C-alpha positions in Angstrom: -45.0 -160.1 -263.8 -41.8 -158.0 -263.2 -43.5 -154.9 -262.4 -45.8 -157.1 -259.7 -42.6 -158.4 -258.2 -41.0 -155.1 -257.7 -44.2 -153.4 -256.4 -44.7 -156.5 -254.0 -40.8 -156.1 -253.0 -41.4 -152.2 -252.7 -44.4 -152.5 -250.3 -42.7 -154.9 -248.0 -39.5 -153.0 -248.1 -41.3 -150.0 -247.0 -43.3 -151.8 -244.4 -39.9 -153.3 -243.1 -38.4 -149.7 -242.9 -41.6 -148.5 -241.1 -41.5 -151.1 -238.4 -37.7 -150.2 -237.9 -38.7 -146.6 -237.5 -41.8 -147.1 -235.4 -41.0 -150.4 -233.5 -43.6 -150.1 -230.8 -46.6 -149.1 -233.2 -49.2 -151.6 -232.4 -51.3 -151.1 -235.3 -48.3 -151.6 -237.6 -47.4 -154.7 -236.0 -51.1 -156.1 -236.2 -50.9 -155.2 -240.1 -47.7 -157.3 -240.5 -49.2 -160.2 -238.6 -52.3 -160.0 -240.8 -50.2 -159.9 -244.1 -48.0 -162.4 -243.1 -50.8 -164.9 -242.0 -53.1 -164.0 -245.1 -50.6 -163.7 -247.9 -48.1 -166.1 -249.0 -46.2 -163.9 -251.2 -45.9 -161.1 -248.5 -45.0 -163.8 -245.8 -42.2 -165.1 -248.0 -40.8 -161.6 -248.7 -41.1 -160.6 -245.2 -39.4 -163.6 -243.8 -36.3 -163.1 -246.3 -35.8 -159.7 -244.4 -35.1 -157.8 -247.8 -34.9 -154.1 -247.7 -34.4 -153.2 -251.4 -33.0 -150.1 -252.9 -36.2 -149.2 -254.3 -35.5 -146.1 -256.6 -33.0 -147.9 -258.6 -34.9 -151.3 -258.5 -38.0 -149.5 -259.9 -36.0 -148.4 -263.0 -33.9 -151.4 -263.7 -36.3 -154.2 -262.5 -33.6 -155.6 -260.2 -33.7 -156.1 -256.5 -30.7 -156.1 -254.4 -29.3 -157.7 -251.4 -30.8 -157.1 -247.8 -29.3 -154.0 -246.0 -27.3 -154.6 -243.2 
C-alpha cells in the first residue's frame, strides 16, 4: 500500500507542478477537472495542495509538507 500512496502522490505532485509551469494549457486543465471529478483519491490529494519532494519520498516512503 505504501508504494501505491507514494505513486499517487507523485502523479498529483507532477501534475501540480505542470499546472504551475503551463497555467494556460487548456488540455491540462481539462485533465485535472476530469481526474478531480472521477477519482476520489486524486481529488483529495489535489485539494491538499501537496507538492512532495519526490526523489526522497520514493526512497524513504515518507511524504513532505507542501512547498511554499
